VEXLOTI-593663 format. One record per residue: residue in one letter; chain; x, y, z of N, C-alpha, C in turn. Coordinates in steps of 0.2 Angstrom, whole numbers, plus 5000, padded with zeros to 4 digits. Example, Ala and Ser with C-alpha at 12.3 -4.5 7.8 and 13.67 -1.06 7.14 Angstrom:
VEXLOTI-593663
- A | A | 5066 | 4972 | 5039 | 5062 | 4978 | 5039 | 5066 | 4984 | 5039
- S | A | 5064 | 4989 | 5035 | 5068 | 4995 | 5036 | 5064 | 5000 | 5039
END
This chain:
VEXLOTI-593663
- M | A | 4834 | 4852 | 5270 | 4836 | 4846 | 5275 | 4837 | 4840 | 5271
- E | A | 4842 | 4837 | 5273 | 4844 | 4830 | 5269 | 4845 | 4825 | 5275
- F | A | 4843 | 4819 | 5272 | 4842 | 4813 | 5277 | 4846 | 4807 | 5273
- L | A | 4849 | 4803 | 5277 | 4851 | 4797 | 5274 | 4846 | 4791 | 5273
- I | A | 4844 | 4788 | 5268 | 4839 | 4784 | 5267 | 4842 | 4777 | 5264
- E | A | 4838 | 4772 | 5264 | 4839 | 4766 | 5261 | 4833 | 4764 | 5258
- K | A | 4834 | 4761 | 5251 | 4828 | 4759 | 5247 | 4826 | 4752 | 5250
- V | A | 4819 | 4752 | 5252 | 4817 | 4745 | 5254 | 4813 | 4741 | 5248
- G | A | 4809 | 4744 | 5244 | 4806 | 4741 | 5239 | 4802 | 4745 | 5235
- M | A | 4798 | 4743 | 5230 | 4794 | 4747 | 5226 | 4786 | 4745 | 5227
- S | A | 4781 | 4749 | 5226 | 4775 | 4747 | 5227 | 4770 | 4751 | 5222
- R | A | 4764 | 4750 | 5221 | 4760 | 4754 | 5217 | 4754 | 4756 | 5221
- T | A | 4752 | 4762 | 5220 | 4745 | 4764 | 5223 | 4739 | 4761 | 5220
- L | A | 4734 | 4759 | 5224 | 4728 | 4756 | 5221 | 4723 | 4762 | 5219
- G | A | 4720 | 4761 | 5214 | 4716 | 4766 | 5212 | 4714 | 4766 | 5204
- E | A | 4710 | 4771 | 5201 | 4709 | 4771 | 5194 | 4716 | 4773 | 5190
- N | A | 4721 | 4777 | 5193 | 4727 | 4778 | 5190 | 4732 | 4775 | 5196
- S | A | 4735 | 4770 | 5194 | 4740 | 4767 | 5199 | 4747 | 4771 | 5198
- T | A | 4751 | 4772 | 5203 | 4756 | 4776 | 5203 | 4762 | 4772 | 5206
- A | A | 4767 | 4772 | 5203 | 4774 | 4768 | 5206 | 4776 | 4773 | 5212
- V | A | 4777 | 4769 | 5218 | 4780 | 4773 | 5224 | 4787 | 4769 | 5226
- T | A | 4791 | 4773 | 5227 | 4797 | 4769 | 5231 | 4797 | 4769 | 5239
- L | A | 4798 | 4764 | 5241 | 4798 | 4764 | 5249 | 4804 | 4764 | 5251
- V | A | 4806 | 4769 | 5256 | 4812 | 4770 | 5259 | 4812 | 4770 | 5267
- K | A | 4818 | 4769 | 5269 | 4818 | 4768 | 5277 | 4824 | 4774 | 5279
- V | A | 4823 | 4778 | 5284 | 4828 | 4783 | 5286 | 4833 | 4780 | 5290
- I | A | 4839 | 4780 | 5288 | 4844 | 4777 | 5292 | 4846 | 4782 | 5298
- P | A | 4846 | 4778 | 5304 | 4848 | 4782 | 5310 | 4855 | 4785 | 5310
- A | A | 4856 | 4791 | 5312 | 4862 | 4795 | 5311 | 4863 | 4799 | 5317
- K | A | 4869 | 4801 | 5319 | 4871 | 4805 | 5324 | 4875 | 4811 | 5321
- V | A | 4873 | 4818 | 5323 | 4876 | 4823 | 5322 | 4882 | 4824 | 5326
- V | A | 4888 | 4824 | 5323 | 4894 | 4825 | 5327 | 4898 | 4831 | 5326
- K | A | 4897 | 4836 | 5322 | 4899 | 4842 | 5321 | 4894 | 4846 | 5317
- V | A | 4893 | 4852 | 5319 | 4889 | 4857 | 5315 | 4893 | 4863 | 5314
- N | A | 4893 | 4864 | 5307 | 4897 | 4870 | 5304 | 4892 | 4876 | 5304
- E | A | 4896 | 4882 | 5303 | 4892 | 4888 | 5303 | 4888 | 4889 | 5296
- N | A | 4890 | 4885 | 5291 | 4887 | 4886 | 5284 | 4881 | 4882 | 5283
- G | A | 4879 | 4879 | 5288 | 4872 | 4874 | 5289 | 4874 | 4868 | 5287
- K | A | 4879 | 4866 | 5285 | 4882 | 4858 | 5284 | 4883 | 4856 | 5291
- S | A | 4882 | 4849 | 5292 | 4883 | 4845 | 5298 | 4887 | 4839 | 5296
- V | A | 4892 | 4837 | 5300 | 4895 | 4831 | 5298 | 4891 | 4826 | 5303
- V | A | 4888 | 4820 | 5300 | 4885 | 4814 | 5303 | 4888 | 4808 | 5302
- A | A | 4887 | 4803 | 5307 | 4889 | 4797 | 5307 | 4884 | 4792 | 5307
- Y | A | 4885 | 4787 | 5303 | 4880 | 4782 | 5302 | 4883 | 4775 | 5302
- S | A | 4878 | 4770 | 5303 | 4880 | 4763 | 5303 | 4880 | 4761 | 5296
- N | A | 4885 | 4757 | 5294 | 4886 | 4753 | 5287 | 4889 | 4747 | 5288
- T | A | 4888 | 4742 | 5285 | 4891 | 4736 | 5286 | 4898 | 4736 | 5284
- K | A | 4900 | 4739 | 5280 | 4907 | 4739 | 5277 | 4911 | 4745 | 5281
- Q | A | 4917 | 4745 | 5282 | 4922 | 4750 | 5285 | 4926 | 4751 | 5279
- M | A | 4926 | 4758 | 5277 | 4930 | 4759 | 5272 | 4937 | 4760 | 5273
- N | A | 4939 | 4763 | 5278 | 4947 | 4762 | 5280 | 4948 | 4763 | 5287
- K | A | 4955 | 4762 | 5289 | 4956 | 4762 | 5296 | 4957 | 4769 | 5299
- A | A | 4956 | 4774 | 5296 | 4956 | 4780 | 5299 | 4949 | 4782 | 5303
- I | A | 4945 | 4778 | 5302 | 4938 | 4779 | 5305 | 4938 | 4778 | 5312
- E | A | 4943 | 4773 | 5315 | 4943 | 4772 | 5322 | 4946 | 4778 | 5325
- G | A | 4950 | 4782 | 5322 | 4952 | 4789 | 5325 | 4946 | 4793 | 5326
- Q | A | 4942 | 4794 | 5321 | 4936 | 4798 | 5321 | 4931 | 4796 | 5326
- Q | A | 4930 | 4790 | 5326 | 4925 | 4787 | 5332 | 4928 | 4789 | 5339
- K | A | 4934 | 4789 | 5340 | 4937 | 4790 | 5347 | 4936 | 4798 | 5348
- A | A | 4938 | 4802 | 5342 | 4937 | 4810 | 5344 | 4930 | 4812 | 5344
- Y | A | 4925 | 4809 | 5342 | 4918 | 4811 | 5343 | 4915 | 4806 | 5348
- G | A | 4918 | 4802 | 5352 | 4915 | 4797 | 5356 | 4910 | 4793 | 5354
- L | A | 4910 | 4790 | 5348 | 4906 | 4786 | 5345 | 4907 | 4779 | 5346
- S | A | 4902 | 4774 | 5346 | 4903 | 4767 | 5347 | 4905 | 4764 | 5340
- K | A | 4907 | 4758 | 5340 | 4911 | 4755 | 5334 | 4905 | 4755 | 5328
- E | A | 4899 | 4754 | 5330 | 4893 | 4753 | 5325 | 4893 | 4759 | 5320
- F | A | 4895 | 4765 | 5322 | 4894 | 4771 | 5317 | 4901 | 4771 | 5314
- N | A | 4901 | 4768 | 5307 | 4908 | 4768 | 5304 | 4908 | 4771 | 5298
- Q | A | 4903 | 4776 | 5297 | 4903 | 4779 | 5290 | 4901 | 4786 | 5292
- F | A | 4904 | 4791 | 5288 | 4903 | 4798 | 5290 | 4901 | 4802 | 5283
- A | A | 4897 | 4807 | 5284 | 4894 | 4811 | 5278 | 4892 | 4818 | 5280
- S | A | 4893 | 4822 | 5275 | 4891 | 4829 | 5276 | 4884 | 4831 | 5273
- L | A | 4880 | 4832 | 5278 | 4873 | 4834 | 5276 | 4870 | 4841 | 5278
- E | A | 4865 | 4843 | 5275 | 4862 | 4849 | 5277 | 4856 | 4848 | 5282
- A | A | 4857 | 4848 | 5288 | 4853 | 4846 | 5293 | 4850 | 4851 | 5298
- A | A | 4844 | 4849 | 5301 | 4840 | 4855 | 5305 | 4843 | 4856 | 5311
- N | A | 4847 | 4851 | 5314 | 4851 | 4851 | 5320 | 4855 | 4858 | 5321
- K | A | 4855 | 4860 | 5327 | 4859 | 4866 | 5329 | 4864 | 4864 | 5334
- E | A | 4863 | 4858 | 5336 | 4868 | 4855 | 5341 | 4869 | 4848 | 5340
- V | A | 4875 | 4845 | 5343 | 4877 | 4838 | 5342 | 4872 | 4833 | 5345
- G | A | 4870 | 4828 | 5342 | 4865 | 4823 | 5345 | 4863 | 4819 | 5339
- D | A | 4857 | 4816 | 5341 | 4854 | 4812 | 5335 | 4851 | 4817 | 5330
- L | A | 4851 | 4814 | 5324 | 4848 | 4818 | 5318 | 4841 | 4819 | 5318
- D | A | 4839 | 4826 | 5318 | 4832 | 4827 | 5319 | 4827 | 4825 | 5313
- I | A | 4823 | 4821 | 5314 | 4819 | 4818 | 5308 | 4812 | 4821 | 5309
- S | A | 4810 | 4826 | 5313 | 4803 | 4828 | 5314 | 4800 | 4831 | 5308
- A | A | 4803 | 4833 | 5303 | 4801 | 4836 | 5297 | 4797 | 4830 | 5293
- I | A | 4800 | 4824 | 5294 | 4798 | 4819 | 5290 | 4791 | 4816 | 5294
- V | A | 4791 | 4815 | 5301 | 4786 | 4813 | 5305 | 4779 | 4817 | 5303
- E | A | 4781 | 4825 | 5303 | 4775 | 4829 | 5303 | 4772 | 4829 | 5295
- G | A | 4776 | 4827 | 5290 | 4774 | 4827 | 5284 | 4772 | 4820 | 5281
- G | A | 4767 | 4819 | 5278 | 4765 | 4812 | 5277 | 4768 | 4810 | 5270
- R | A | 4768 | 4814 | 5265 | 4771 | 4812 | 5258 | 4776 | 4816 | 5257
- V | A | 4782 | 4814 | 5255 | 4788 | 4818 | 5254 | 4791 | 4816 | 5246
- K | A | 4793 | 4822 | 5244 | 4796 | 4821 | 5237 | 4804 | 4821 | 5238
- V | A | 4806 | 4816 | 5235 | 4813 | 4814 | 5237 | 4818 | 4814 | 5230
- S | A | 4823 | 4818 | 5230 | 4829 | 4816 | 5225 | 4834 | 4812 | 5227
- M | A | 4836 | 4807 | 5224 | 4841 | 4803 | 5226 | 4847 | 4802 | 5221
- K | A | 4852 | 4802 | 5224 | 4859 | 4801 | 5220 | 4861 | 4793 | 5221
- T | A | 4861 | 4789 | 5216 | 4863 | 4783 | 5217 | 4870 | 4781 | 5213
- K | A | 4872 | 4775 | 5215 | 4878 | 4773 | 5211 | 4875 | 4770 | 5204
- G | A | 4879 | 4771 | 5198 | 4877 | 4768 | 5192 | 4872 | 4771 | 5189
END
């Protein structure tokens, strides 16, 4: 499963051996289309709108103006709606691999 996250900050665990930890926040997203191959098209809110074609997609999927970015993720959802984050809620510590710019 994949999720959209935003880096909030860095911290260290207290103890004999301190470990660096990255603090992240899960970005709320809506699944707008589920494909047979397990990939889902999700819409999420971002401050910048990339192009004018987004307005047509917002109308096609019945989204409000705040959902102005789209991404393809491997999600647990089998139907259209809010992105299922129950896997994160159940697990306390999650190992994450991130792809960033630069």
